[in-house]
N, C-alpha and C positions, 0 to 999 in steps of 0.2 A: 139193250146195251146205247152208255153216251157215245160224244161224240167226241174223236181223243182231241179235241181242243174243247171241250169242257173237263176232260180227265186229266190237260196238262195245266188248263187252271185251275182244278180242284188242288193238283198235286204242290204247285205254288207257293198257292195261300197259306195251306198251313203250316204250320209254327214249331208243330213237333213233327206232324205227318209226314214235312220234308226231307227232313236229314231223317226218318226212319226207313221210308222211302232210298233216300240216296245210300243208304249204306247197304243194298242188300245188292249181292253180288257173288255166285257163287250159291253154297247150302248152306243157310245160317239157322241159330237156332235164334227165339224170342230172345234170349238173358245176352248174348254178344249182339246180338240188333242193340237192344236197351244201351249196354257198353258204351258203342262205341257210336251211336246218334247221343248220346252225354256231352259228348267231346264239346260237340254245337250245344248242344242246350242242354241246359244241365236239369233242369224242371222235368225233362221227360223219364217218366215212370218205365217198372214194364207191363204193369195193368195199362197204362196207356198204349202202348208198344203193341202189347194183345189187341186190343182195342182193332188201334188204326191197322192191324196186320188183316186182321176181319173184316174193316173194310177196302184194304186192297182184292180179300181173294172175293169179297163182293161184286168190284169191280172187275176183273178178272186181268187182275194187274199182277196178285204173286198167285203160286200153286204151294200150296204144303202138300209134298215129298210123302208124308209117311200120317196124312190123317186117326189112324185107329190109334194110334201113340197118347196114351195121356199128357204126358211129359217129353222133352225130347225133339220135338218134334220141329221140323225143315222148315225150311219157305226158301224159294229160289222165284228169282220170275218168269213171268210168262214174256212169250216175242214181243206182246203189245206192253208188257211192264219197262221190256231192254230200249223199247223206240221211244219211250215217255222220259227213261234216266235218259237219255243220253242228247236227248232236246234239250232235259233243263242243264243238260253239264256247258251244254254251249249256249245257255240261255246268257250267261253271263252271273249268276247270284253267287252269293259267296255263302254262304249258308247252309 
Protein backbone atom coordinates (compact mmCIF):
# COMPACT_ATOMS: atom_id res chain seq x y z
CA UNK A 1 0.00 0.00 0.00
CA UNK A 2 1.33 3.47 -0.86
CA UNK A 3 2.47 5.74 1.94
CA UNK A 4 0.02 8.29 3.32
CA UNK A 5 2.06 11.22 1.99
CA UNK A 6 2.10 9.69 -1.49
CA UNK A 7 -1.68 9.25 -1.39
CA UNK A 8 -2.16 12.82 -0.20
CA UNK A 9 0.01 14.12 -3.03
CA UNK A 10 -1.86 11.94 -5.54
CA UNK A 11 -5.21 13.33 -4.38
CA UNK A 12 -4.35 17.02 -4.38
CA UNK A 13 -2.64 16.84 -7.81
CA UNK A 14 -5.85 15.78 -9.55
CA UNK A 15 -8.03 18.49 -11.07
CA UNK A 16 -10.93 16.03 -11.20
CA UNK A 17 -9.83 13.59 -8.50
CA UNK A 18 -9.62 16.23 -5.77
CA UNK A 19 -13.19 17.60 -6.07
CA UNK A 20 -14.62 14.08 -6.36
CA UNK A 21 -12.72 12.96 -3.27
CA UNK A 22 -13.73 16.06 -1.30
CA UNK A 23 -17.47 15.60 -1.99
CA UNK A 24 -17.44 12.22 -0.26
CA UNK A 25 -19.17 12.53 3.09
CA UNK A 26 -21.55 9.92 4.33
CA UNK A 27 -22.99 7.43 1.82
CA UNK A 28 -23.34 8.67 -1.75
CA UNK A 29 -24.07 7.34 -5.21
CA UNK A 30 -21.76 8.28 -8.11
CA UNK A 31 -24.45 10.47 -9.72
CA UNK A 32 -24.69 12.67 -6.62
CA UNK A 33 -20.91 12.76 -6.22
CA UNK A 34 -20.62 13.85 -9.87
CA UNK A 35 -23.26 16.57 -9.48
CA UNK A 36 -21.56 18.02 -6.41
CA UNK A 37 -18.05 17.81 -7.92
CA UNK A 38 -19.25 19.60 -11.09
CA UNK A 39 -19.81 22.72 -8.98
CA UNK A 40 -16.03 22.90 -8.63
CA UNK A 41 -15.00 21.50 -12.03
CA UNK A 42 -17.73 21.51 -14.72
CA UNK A 43 -15.66 19.14 -16.89
CA UNK A 44 -16.25 16.19 -14.55
CA UNK A 45 -18.45 13.52 -16.11
CA UNK A 46 -20.20 10.51 -14.61
CA UNK A 47 -17.69 8.23 -16.38
CA UNK A 48 -14.81 10.17 -14.86
CA UNK A 49 -16.45 9.97 -11.45
CA UNK A 50 -16.79 6.20 -11.74
CA UNK A 51 -13.16 5.84 -12.85
CA UNK A 52 -11.92 7.99 -9.97
CA UNK A 53 -14.03 6.04 -7.47
CA UNK A 54 -12.53 2.82 -8.80
CA UNK A 55 -9.02 4.26 -8.33
CA UNK A 56 -9.87 5.48 -4.82
CA UNK A 57 -11.23 2.04 -3.98
CA UNK A 58 -8.07 0.35 -5.25
CA UNK A 59 -6.03 2.61 -2.97
CA UNK A 60 -8.31 1.76 0.01
CA UNK A 61 -9.62 5.33 0.38
CA UNK A 62 -13.27 4.53 -0.34
CA UNK A 63 -15.48 1.54 0.22
CA UNK A 64 -18.41 0.39 -1.92
CA UNK A 65 -21.17 -0.63 0.48
CA UNK A 66 -23.21 -2.66 -2.00
CA UNK A 67 -20.68 -4.12 -4.41
CA UNK A 68 -23.16 -6.61 -5.90
CA UNK A 69 -25.52 -3.88 -7.15
CA UNK A 70 -25.21 -2.98 -10.83
CA UNK A 71 -26.81 0.44 -10.30
CA UNK A 72 -27.20 2.62 -7.25
CA UNK A 73 -23.89 1.71 -5.66
CA UNK A 74 -23.12 3.56 -2.45
CA UNK A 75 -19.63 4.79 -1.64
CA UNK A 76 -18.20 6.04 1.62
CA UNK A 77 -14.74 6.99 2.88
CA UNK A 78 -12.59 4.50 4.78
CA UNK A 79 -10.82 5.65 7.94
CA UNK A 80 -7.69 6.36 5.86
CA UNK A 81 -9.83 8.32 3.39
CA UNK A 82 -11.33 10.40 6.21
CA UNK A 83 -7.87 11.15 7.57
CA UNK A 84 -6.61 12.27 4.16
CA UNK A 85 -9.75 14.31 3.51
CA UNK A 86 -9.18 16.14 6.81
CA UNK A 87 -5.59 16.86 5.75
CA UNK A 88 -6.86 18.21 2.42
CA UNK A 89 -9.32 20.47 4.22
CA UNK A 90 -6.51 21.81 6.40
CA UNK A 91 -4.18 22.33 3.43
CA UNK A 92 -5.98 25.48 2.31
CA UNK A 93 -6.58 24.36 -1.28
CA UNK A 94 -9.64 26.23 -2.55
CA UNK A 95 -10.98 23.92 -5.26
